[in-house]
C-alpha positions, 0 to 999 in steps of 0.5 A: 222350684226356687226364685229364678229357677226355670222349667222346660216349656213346649218346643224346647223353650225355657220358661222362667217362673218366679215365686210371688211369695204369696201363699195363695198364688204359689200353693200348687207349685209349693207341693212339688218343692223339696225341703231345701226349696221350702226353706228358701221360700220361707226365708223369702216370705218372711223377708218380704212380709216382715223383715223388710218392712220392719227394716224400713221403719227402724232405719228411717228413724220414724221411731227415733226421739218420738215417744208418742210414735205409733211406730213403736207399738207397730214394731213391738207387736210385729216382733212379738207375733213373729216370735210366736209364729216362729215357735209354731214351726219349732213345735210342729204346728203347736198341737196341744200347746198354747201360744205362749209355748210357741213364743217361749220356744223361739225366744229361749233357743234363738234369741238373747239368753237374757230373756230367760236368765234375767228376772224381775219382781217379787215372783222373779218373772223372766223377761220372756214372760213379761214380753209375752204378757205385758207387751205382746198381749197388751198391744195385741188385745188392748193397744198398750203395753200393760206394764213397762214400755219402750225406751232408748236409741240405736246405741242404748242398752237392750233392757232397763228396769224401772220402778213405777207405782211400787213395782218393777217394770221392764223397758225394752229398746225397740232397736235391740229387740228387732236386731235380736229377732233378726239374728235369731231368725238367721240362726234358726235358718242356719240350724234348719239347713244343717239339720238331718232328714230325721232331725225334729227341727226339720221334720217339724218345720216341714210339717208346719210349712205344709200345714200353713202354706199348702193346706191353708190350715 
C-alpha cells in the first residue's frame, strides 16, 4: 500500500490510509507490501528523514560564508552516514562485511567516479577512503575532520588538495558533496526499479528492507 492508496472498509465504505513513514507505525502494513511499494516507501522515508532536512540547510545558506558554522559538520556526517546506510542495502544487510565496505559500495557505484579514481598522498589513498576515514569517522567519533575539511561555495569545484603540515589533505565542497549523494540516490532508485526479480540489487534491497523496517534488526 502506497501513500494515498485506499482500501475497502465496512458497508462498502472506502477508507483512505496513508503511511507515516515511521517504521514503528507502518511496520504491520509494510509486511503486506509488494516490492514496488516497498521501494516507494523507502524513497519517501529517505526523503523525509534525510534529503528534505539537508535541502533546507543547503538552500537556506546556513553554511555559506561561515567557516565556523556547525552546519558544515552536520551536513558532512549526515551525508557520510547516509552513504554507508545505502551500501548496506546493496550488500544484503552487510553480512560479514565492515561498515567501510558499505560506504565504498555505494560511493563506487553511484557517486562521482572521482571518489575512486583520484588519489593523494604517498600511499595514493583514494578520495572515498579519505571521506570514510577522515570525514565520516573523524566527525562521528571525534567531532572533527581528522585531516582536510570543507571549503567553497555553490559554484565552486568539488575537491581541492591542500598541503598542510607536510602532507596533502582533501578539501570537500559540501554543496557538491550533497548534490553528488542526491544524484546517486536517485540513480540507485532507478536501477532498483528496473532490476529484474532475481537481480541481486533487488533481492538484496528487499532482504535488507525487511530486516530493518519490518523485523527491526
